C-alpha positions in Angstrom: -7.7 -17.3 -1.3 -5.4 -14.0 -2.1 -6.8 -11.0 -0.6 -7.9 -8.4 -2.9 -6.8 -4.8 -1.6 -8.2 -1.3 -3.0 -6.3 1.2 -0.8 -6.5 5.0 -1.3 -3.4 7.0 -0.2 -4.5 10.5 0.3 -1.1 11.7 0.9 -1.0 15.3 2.4 -4.5 16.2 1.5 -7.9 17.2 2.9 -8.7 19.3 5.8 -10.6 17.4 8.9 -14.0 18.6 7.6 -13.2 17.3 4.1 -12.0 14.0 5.5 -15.1 13.4 7.4 -17.5 14.2 4.5 -15.4 11.9 2.2 -15.4 8.9 4.7 -19.2 9.4 5.5 -20.1 9.5 1.6 -17.8 6.7 1.0 -19.3 4.3 3.6 -22.7 4.9 1.9 -21.4 3.8 -1.6 -19.3 0.6 -0.4 -21.4 -2.6 -0.1 -20.6 -4.7 3.0 -20.2 -7.7 0.5 -17.5 -5.9 -1.7 -15.1 -8.7 -2.4 -12.0 -6.7 -1.4 -10.4 -4.8 1.8 -11.3 -1.3 0.7 -8.8 1.0 2.7 -8.8 4.6 3.3 -5.4 6.2 4.2 -5.5 9.7 5.6 -2.9 11.9 6.9 -2.0 11.0 10.6 -4.1 14.0 12.0 -7.2 12.2 10.7 -6.5 8.6 11.4 -8.3 8.4 14.6 -11.4 10.0 13.4 -11.4 7.7 10.2 -11.2 4.6 12.5 -14.0 5.8 14.6 -16.2 6.6 11.5 -15.5 3.5 9.6 -16.8 1.3 12.6 -19.5 -1.4 11.5 -18.6 -0.4 7.9 -16.8 -2.2 4.8 -14.1 0.1 5.0 -10.8 -0.2 6.6 -8.0 2.3 7.5 -4.4 2.6 7.0 -1.7 5.0 8.2 0.9 6.5 5.7 3.8 5.8 7.7 5.0 4.8 11.2 8.2 5.0 13.1 10.5 2.1 14.0 10.0 2.5 17.8 6.8 2.4 19.8 7.8 5.4 22.1 10.7 7.7 23.2 12.1 10.8 22.5 11.2 11.0 18.7 9.5 14.2 18.1 7.0 14.3 15.3 7.1 10.7 14.6 4.1 8.2 14.7 4.1 5.3 16.9 3.2 1.8 15.5 1.9 0.8 19.0 -0.4 3.8 19.1 -1.8 3.1 15.6 -2.5 -0.5 16.6 -4.3 0.8 19.7 -6.4 2.8 17.7 -7.7 0.0 15.5 -5.6 0.8 12.4 -5.3 -2.1 9.9 -2.7 -1.2 7.4 0.3 1.1 7.2 2.5 2.1 4.1 6.0 1.6 4.2 8.8 2.6 1.9 6.7 4.5 -0.5 8.8 6.5 -2.9 8.1 9.9 -1.5 9.2 8.5 1.9 12.5 7.2 0.1 13.2 10.1 -2.2 12.0 13.2 -0.3 12.7 12.2 3.3 15.8 9.9 2.4 14.6 6.9 4.2 16.9 4.0 3.8 16.3 0.3 3.3 17.6 -0.2 6.8 15.2 2.2 8.2 12.2 0.7 6.2 13.1 -2.8 7.3 13.0 -1.5 10.9 9.6 -0.1 10.4 8.4 -3.4 8.7 9.6 -5.4 11.9 7.8 -2.6 14.1 4.5 -2.9 12.2 4.6 -6.5 12.4 5.2 -6.7 16.1 2.2 -4.5 16.6 -0.2 -6.5 14.5 -0.3 -3.7 11.6 -0.2 -5.1 8.1 2.8 -3.3 6.2 1.9 -2.3 2.7 5.6 -2.4 1.6 6.2 -0.3 -1.7 8.9 -0.8 -4.2 9.5 0.7 -7.5 12.2 2.1 -10.0 13.0 5.4 -11.7 12.5 6.0 -15.2 16.2 5.8 -15.7 16.5 2.4 -13.9 13.7 1.0 -16.2 15.2 2.5 -19.5 18.8 0.9 -18.6 16.8 -2.3 -18.1 18.1 -2.3 -14.4 14.5 -2.5 -12.7 14.2 -6.1 -11.8 17.5 -6.1 -10.1 16.8 -2.8 -8.3 13.4 -4.0 -7.1 14.8 -7.3 -6.0 17.4 -5.6 -3.8 14.5 -3.3 -2.4 12.5 -6.3 -1.2 15.3 -8.4 0.1 16.6 -5.2 2.0 13.2 -4.6 3.4 12.5 -8.2 4.6 15.7 -9.0 5.8 15.7 -10.8 9.2 12.1 -11.9 8.7 10.7 -15.3 8.7 8.3 -16.9 6.3 5.4 -16.4 8.6 6.4 -12.7 9.0 6.7 -12.2 5.3 3.3 -14.0 4.9 1.8 -10.9 6.8 3.0 -8.4 4.3 1.2 -6.8 1.5 3.7 -5.7 -1.5 2.9 -2.7 -3.7 4.8 -2.1 -6.8 4.9 1.5 -7.7 7.1 2.6 -10.7 8.4 6.0 -9.6 7.9 7.4 -13.1 4.1 6.5 -12.9 3.3 8.2 -9.7 1.3 11.4 -10.1 2.5 12.0 -13.6 -0.6 10.6 -15.7 1.9 8.1 -17.2 0.9 4.4 -16.2 2.9 1.3 -16.7 1.0 -0.9 -19.1 -0.9 -3.8 -17.4 1.8 -6.1 -19.0 4.5 -4.3 -17.6 3.1 -4.1 -14.3 2.2 -7.7 -14.4 5.8 -8.7 -15.3 7.3 -6.9 -12.3 4.5 -8.2 -10.0 5.3 -11.6 -11.3 8.9 -10.9 -10.5 8.0 -9.9 -6.9 6.1 -12.9 -6.3 9.2 -15.1 -7.5 11.3 -13.2 -4.9 8.8 -14.0 -2.2 8.9 -17.6 -3.2 12.9 -17.7 -3.0 12.6 -16.1 0.6 9.9 -18.2 1.8 8.0 -20.9 -0.3 5.9 -21.3 -3.4 2.9 -21.6 -1.0 3.5 -18.3 0.9 4.2 -16.6 -2.6 0.9 -18.0 -4.0 -1.0 -16.4 -1.3 0.7 -13.0 -1.3 -1.3 -9.9 -2.0 0.6 -7.8 -4.6 -0.8 -4.5 -5.6 0.0 -1.9 -8.4 0.2 1.7 -7.8 0.9 4.6 -10.3 -1.9 6.7 -11.8 -4.5 4.2 -11.2 -8.0 5.6 -12.2 -11.3 4.0 -13.0 -10.7 3.6 -16.6 -7.6 1.4 -16.4 -8.2 -0.3 -13.1 -10.1 -3.3 -14.4 -7.3 -4.2 -17.0 -4.8 -3.8 -14.3 -7.0 -6.1 -11.9 -7.3 -8.8 -14.4 -3.8 -9.7 -14.6 -2.7 -13.0 -12.9 -0.1 -11.6 -10.3 -2.1 -8.2 -9.3 -4.1 -8.4 -6.4 -5.2 -4.9 -6.0 -4.2 -1.3 -6.4 -2.8 1.4 -4.3 -4.4 4.7 -5.6 -3.1 8.1 -5.1 -4.9 11.0 -6.9 -8.0 9.0 -8.0 -8.7 8.2 -4.4 -9.4 11.9 -3.2 -12.8 12.0 -4.9 -15.6 9.6 -3.9 -16.9 9.2 -7.5 -13.4 8.1 -8.9 -12.5 5.9 -5.9 -15.7 4.1 -6.0 -15.2 3.7 -10.1 -12.0 1.9 -9.2 -13.7 -0.3 -6.6 -16.4 -1.2 -9.0 -13.5 -2.7 -11.1 -13.4 -5.5 -8.6 -16.9 -6.7 -9.5 
């Protein structure tokens, strides 16, 4: 069975008190038998408390980033080994904001994916195109290149542990959303690339998420697509009611 994942990326939002209240409220509303991994992804400052607060609940915890080394003279970075030791389940890698704002390269993202896997963290590997690339009909080739670069040197077993997230850059935080059909087209292409790099069996079992202005109103249509197995949610994951509305779409 392909795992369904509903992940909420808080980005740089919430204070410690707000994070605690949100997780406590969300725990009370998410049933233990929900047919998905429901993942909260807070800023690094709140990850340890989030892990503690989600014990014995249906929720899982992710980190927004990690470094490619476990330890050393890397001031300000987050150790994948430390995240794993805390009990973190997922880590988002290659998000467009990391690529665009912090100038992370494909080579750096590849190294981070390997470090996450070495530490038993599940990478949520993000790929996606700009509006210019979409309008020039270059988006499939660009996303294929991103995928192959991020997965370079990984074998089929490694790749089978990765979760993939298609996030068109032009739809992140803009209120614009790729149509369900547009998202399905790219997610199907991602699955085909996975098959080429591994096998049809690995590709069929891969969890592929869509992210980009996901909200309760469009989640059901997005999740009904054959090649979309979940969503990576931004702004709508910051309020309990809007996030649970998306979770309810799984049902």
